[in-house]
C-alpha positions in Angstrom: 89.0 119.9 19.2 89.5 123.2 22.0 93.7 122.1 21.8 93.2 123.4 18.0 92.2 126.8 19.8 94.1 126.6 22.8 96.9 124.8 23.8 96.7 124.7 28.0 93.7 122.8 29.1 94.2 123.2 32.7 94.3 127.2 32.6 91.2 126.9 30.4 89.3 124.0 32.7 90.9 124.6 36.1 92.2 128.3 36.5 88.9 129.3 34.5 90.5 131.3 32.1 89.9 132.2 28.5 92.5 132.1 25.7 93.1 135.9 25.5 94.0 135.9 29.0 96.3 133.0 28.6 100.3 134.0 28.4 102.1 130.8 27.3 105.9 130.6 26.7 107.5 128.1 24.4 110.8 127.4 24.8 112.3 125.3 21.6 115.6 125.7 22.5 115.4 123.3 25.5 115.7 120.2 23.2 119.3 120.9 24.1 118.4 119.4 27.9 116.4 116.6 25.9 119.2 115.6 23.5 121.9 116.0 27.0 120.7 113.1 27.6 119.8 111.1 24.5 115.8 111.2 25.1 112.9 113.2 23.9 110.4 114.2 25.7 108.0 117.1 26.7 108.0 119.6 29.2 105.4 122.0 30.8 105.7 124.3 34.4 103.2 127.1 35.3 104.3 129.7 37.1 101.5 130.7 39.3 102.3 134.5 40.8 102.4 135.2 37.2 100.0 133.2 35.5 102.9 131.9 33.1 102.7 128.3 31.3 106.2 127.5 30.0 106.8 124.6 27.8 108.3 122.8 25.7 107.1 120.1 22.9 103.4 121.1 22.8 101.8 117.8 20.6 104.1 115.6 23.8 102.3 117.7 26.6 98.9 117.3 25.5 98.8 113.8 24.3 97.3 111.8 27.2 99.8 109.0 28.4 100.3 106.3 31.0 100.1 107.7 34.6 102.3 105.1 35.6 103.9 105.5 39.2 102.1 109.1 39.5 98.9 107.5 39.8 100.2 106.4 43.1 98.8 110.3 44.1 95.4 109.7 43.3 95.3 106.7 45.1 96.7 108.2 48.3 94.7 110.7 48.1 91.6 108.2 47.3 92.9 105.6 50.3 92.9 108.6 52.8 89.5 109.7 51.6 87.5 106.7 51.9 89.7 105.8 55.3 90.7 102.7 53.2 93.9 104.1 55.1 93.8 106.5 58.0 96.6 108.0 57.8 100.3 107.4 55.7 100.8 105.0 58.1 98.5 102.1 57.0 100.4 99.0 56.8 100.3 97.3 53.5 101.5 93.9 53.4 104.4 92.4 51.1 102.3 89.6 48.4 105.2 87.1 49.2 107.1 87.8 46.1 111.2 88.6 45.9 112.0 91.5 43.8 115.4 92.7 42.7 114.6 95.8 45.1 114.8 94.0 48.6 113.2 97.2 50.5 109.6 96.0 48.6 110.0 92.5 50.5 108.6 93.5 53.0 105.8 95.1 54.6 105.6 98.5 54.1 103.7 101.5 55.4 101.9 103.6 52.9 104.2 106.2 53.0 107.4 104.0 52.5 105.6 101.9 49.2 104.8 105.3 47.7 108.6 106.7 48.4 109.7 103.7 46.4 107.2 102.5 44.0 105.9 99.5 45.6 103.6 98.7 42.5 102.7 95.6 44.4 101.4 96.9 47.3 99.7 100.1 45.7 97.8 97.3 44.2 96.7 95.8 47.1 95.7 99.3 48.6 93.8 99.7 45.6 92.3 96.3 45.2 91.2 97.4 49.0 89.4 100.7 47.9 87.1 98.7 45.6 86.4 99.0 41.7 83.0 101.5 43.3 85.3 104.3 44.7 87.8 103.9 42.5 85.7 104.0 39.1 83.9 106.9 41.8 86.8 109.2 42.2 88.3 108.6 39.0 84.9 109.9 37.0 84.9 112.8 39.9 88.1 114.3 39.1 87.8 113.7 36.1 91.7 111.8 35.8 92.2 111.2 32.4 90.6 109.1 29.8 89.2 107.2 33.5 89.9 104.1 31.8 90.0 100.3 34.1 88.5 98.2 31.1 87.0 96.0 34.3 91.7 95.8 35.1 92.1 96.2 39.5 95.5 95.0 38.7 97.7 96.9 36.5 94.8 99.7 34.6 97.4 102.7 35.7 100.7 100.7 34.4 99.4 98.9 30.9 97.6 102.2 28.8 94.3 101.4 29.6 94.4 104.9 32.0 95.5 107.6 30.5 96.4 110.7 31.4 98.2 113.8 29.8 101.4 115.6 31.7 98.8 119.2 30.8 96.6 117.7 32.8 99.1 116.2 35.6 100.0 120.2 36.0 96.9 121.0 36.5 96.8 118.4 39.3 99.3 119.6 41.1 98.2 123.1 41.1 94.7 121.9 42.7 96.8 119.5 45.3 98.9 122.9 46.1 96.1 124.6 46.6 93.4 122.6 48.1 91.1 122.6 45.3 90.2 119.5 44.6 86.5 119.3 46.3 86.6 115.6 46.0 89.1 115.7 48.7 89.2 116.8 52.2 91.4 119.4 53.7 93.8 116.4 55.7 94.0 115.0 52.6 94.9 117.4 50.3 97.7 118.0 53.5 99.2 114.5 53.7 99.7 113.6 50.4 101.7 117.1 49.5 103.8 115.7 52.4 104.4 112.5 50.6 105.4 114.6 47.8 108.0 116.4 49.7 111.6 115.6 48.6 114.0 118.4 49.7 114.6 122.2 50.4 117.0 124.9 50.1 117.7 128.0 51.9 114.8 129.2 48.9 112.7 126.7 47.9 110.8 123.1 48.4 110.4 120.6 46.1 108.0 118.2 45.7 107.6 115.1 43.1 106.4 112.2 41.8 108.1 110.3 39.3 107.2 106.7 37.1 108.8 104.6 34.5 106.2 103.2 31.5 108.0 99.7 30.5 105.0 98.7 27.8 106.0 101.1 25.8 109.5 101.4 23.2 111.9 102.7 24.6 111.3 103.0 28.0 109.2 106.6 29.0 109.7 108.0 32.2 107.5 110.7 33.1 108.0 113.0 36.9 105.1 115.4 38.5 105.3 117.9 41.2 105.6 121.7 42.1 108.2 124.0 43.3 107.6 126.5 45.9 110.2 129.3 45.9 110.7 132.0 48.5 111.0 135.5 47.7 111.9 138.1 50.0 110.1 141.0 49.0 109.3 144.7 50.4 105.6 145.4 52.0 104.7 148.4 50.5 103.1 149.8 53.6 105.5 148.5 56.3 108.3 148.3 54.0 109.7 145.5 56.3 110.5 142.7 53.9 108.3 139.9 53.7 108.8 136.3 52.2 106.2 135.2 49.9 105.7 131.9 48.1 105.8 131.8 44.4 104.7 127.8 43.6 105.6 126.3 40.1 103.9 123.2 39.0 105.7 120.7 36.5 105.6 117.8 34.3 108.2 116.2 32.5 108.4 113.4 30.3 111.4 111.1 29.0 111.8 108.4 26.3 114.8 106.8 24.7 116.8 103.6 25.4 119.2 105.2 27.9 115.9 105.2 30.5 116.4 102.1 32.5 114.2 100.7 35.2 118.3 101.6 36.6 118.8 104.5 35.9 115.7 106.7 35.0 114.9 108.4 38.2 118.9 109.8 38.1 118.5 110.9 34.4 115.1 112.3 34.9 115.8 114.3 37.9 119.3 115.7 36.5 116.8 116.8 33.2 114.5 118.2 35.5 117.3 120.2 37.6 118.6 121.4 33.9 115.1 122.6 32.7 114.4 124.7 36.8 117.4 126.2 35.6 116.5 127.0 32.0 115.9 130.5 31.2 115.9 131.8 34.6 112.9 129.8 35.7 115.2 127.7 38.6 118.1 130.1 39.0 116.2 132.3 41.2 115.6 129.1 43.3 119.1 128.3 43.9 118.2 125.0 41.9 121.8 123.1 41.0 122.1 119.5 39.5 123.5 117.0 41.6 
């Protein structure tokens, strides 16, 4: 298998680089950040400008797993491209089932359902898109193993559909650079906006998070991108200019401490720690909340 010779799938396929041109750096010391939250897991972050992939736990980064709610990124892109949703304000009807999270117990816009990981609303959108277009875009995008096994209810949550964290990093890179040929520029732009979470003086952070409760213990996954703003002096004009410096990442965590009520806080705090590690996050002024 190709991973035996070159670990990073997205660098080979998406970036069209050969193994000898790929720079990767393993950080075994990042285990301490996972230990601090009593979880195991993996982390991969690709520095776009320096073309370096930093990672912890190569095996888990290459292992296909359920995308859970991070699949909403694919769903939003496909809904927009097929005009199932004209924009992120499309209304998705509540199914009438009361859930613990009261925010889910009403009609929601696509952007609202995306924000709070409302599987029931996203399910309705998937069914509205239809099997033909779901299968078409799974195939043309080469999204993971592309498997539904005839299921349109929970295939992205129950383990039928699987994608590796490494592939998710490649997807984030292409989304950022508007390089998904299956989708137009507007679809890219709207979904990037839906992923946006916050900004500081020198960064903008985008991500999507989910939890897989079909495995034991539970596993969370967080995929996204962070755009740093680096000030550099122009060689010719000698004027200071701001240069975007994007990174693309995928984080997984698994442990007894991860519950539907706690996984978001734990996973996000773990992300802050990992972005700060080895000067990756320090330059962007990241601080754990």
